[in-house]
C-alpha positions as CSV (number, residue, x, y, z in Angstrom):
1,M,61.7,128.4,69.7
2,K,62.2,128.9,66.0
3,E,58.6,130.1,65.5
4,E,58.9,132.6,68.3
5,L,62.1,134.1,67.0
6,V,60.9,134.0,63.3
7,G,63.9,134.3,61.0
8,N,66.5,134.9,63.6
9,V,67.3,131.3,64.4
10,K,69.2,128.9,62.1
11,V,69.1,125.2,62.6
12,V,72.1,123.4,61.3
13,G,72.6,119.7,61.4
14,V,76.0,117.9,61.5
15,V,76.4,114.6,59.7
16,P,79.3,112.3,58.9
17,K,80.7,112.6,55.4
18,G,78.7,110.4,53.1
19,S,75.5,110.6,55.1
20,V,72.1,109.4,53.8
21,L,70.8,112.9,54.7
22,I,73.0,114.5,52.0
23,H,73.3,111.8,49.4
24,G,70.1,109.8,49.7
25,R,72.1,106.7,50.7
26,A,75.3,106.1,52.7
27,V,78.4,106.5,50.6
28,G,82.1,105.9,51.5
29,E,83.8,104.2,54.4
30,D,84.1,107.2,56.8
31,R,82.8,106.0,60.2
32,I,82.7,107.8,63.5
33,P,81.3,106.1,66.7
34,G,78.2,107.8,67.9
35,L,77.0,109.1,64.5
36,A,75.2,106.8,62.0
37,K,75.5,107.9,58.4
38,D,73.1,105.2,57.0
39,I,70.0,106.1,59.1
40,M,67.5,108.9,58.4
41,P,66.6,109.9,62.0
42,N,62.9,110.3,62.7
43,L,63.5,113.7,64.2
44,C,64.8,114.9,60.9
45,L,61.9,113.4,59.0
46,R,59.3,114.9,61.4
47,H,60.9,118.4,61.6
48,K,62.8,118.7,58.3
49,H,61.0,122.0,57.5
50,Y,63.0,123.5,60.5
51,I,66.4,122.5,59.2
52,D,68.1,125.3,57.4
53,D,71.5,123.6,56.6
54,V,73.2,120.3,56.9
55,V,77.0,120.2,57.2
56,E,79.2,117.1,56.4
57,V,82.3,116.6,58.4
58,S,85.0,113.9,57.7
59,G,86.1,111.5,60.4
60,Q,89.6,112.7,60.1
61,R,88.6,116.3,60.9
62,A,86.6,115.1,63.9
63,I,89.6,113.2,65.3
64,H,91.8,116.3,64.7
65,M,89.2,118.4,66.7
66,C,89.2,115.8,69.5
67,K,92.9,116.2,69.9
68,R,92.7,119.9,69.6
69,L,90.1,120.2,72.3
70,A,92.1,118.0,74.6
71,R,95.3,120.0,74.0
72,E,93.9,123.5,74.0
73,E,90.9,123.3,76.3
74,G,91.5,120.3,78.5
75,L,88.3,118.7,77.2
76,F,88.3,114.9,76.6
77,V,85.5,114.3,74.1
78,G,84.7,111.7,71.5
79,P,84.5,112.2,67.8
80,S,80.7,112.7,67.7
81,T,81.0,115.6,70.1
82,A,83.9,117.0,68.1
83,Y,81.5,117.0,65.0
84,F,79.2,119.4,66.8
85,V,81.9,121.6,68.2
86,M,83.4,121.9,64.7
87,N,80.0,122.9,63.3
88,C,79.4,125.5,66.0
89,T,82.8,127.1,65.5
90,C,82.6,127.2,61.7
91,K,79.1,128.7,61.8
92,V,80.1,131.3,64.4
93,F,82.9,132.5,62.2
94,D,80.5,132.7,59.2
95,L,78.1,134.8,61.2
96,M,80.5,136.6,63.5
97,D,79.0,140.0,63.1
98,Y,75.5,139.2,64.4
99,V,75.5,136.0,66.4
100,D,75.1,135.0,70.1
101,V,76.0,131.5,70.9
102,Y,74.8,129.7,74.0
103,F,76.0,126.2,75.0
104,G,74.0,124.3,77.5
105,V,75.1,121.3,79.5
């Protein structure tokens, strides 16, 4: 899809704070179930030329987002899902003037 849309698509990864993808090795004790910070996924290795940005999110912020999604939206999600929701919302506000966001289930 990125090749077809040329420069109009940004691929942004979300990783736990202290991830090997950012630091070259896992650092710190921040852990979230569902997201490994000490593994370099094969998908990232094979397609790293497609990744435009990688965002670190702390476990504390992910837990806060879980609670917020439950309270405000009635969504009961785990911390790993909260990571991705946080990234999407942050990036949307960064690009607000020219972005369409589609979520698929």
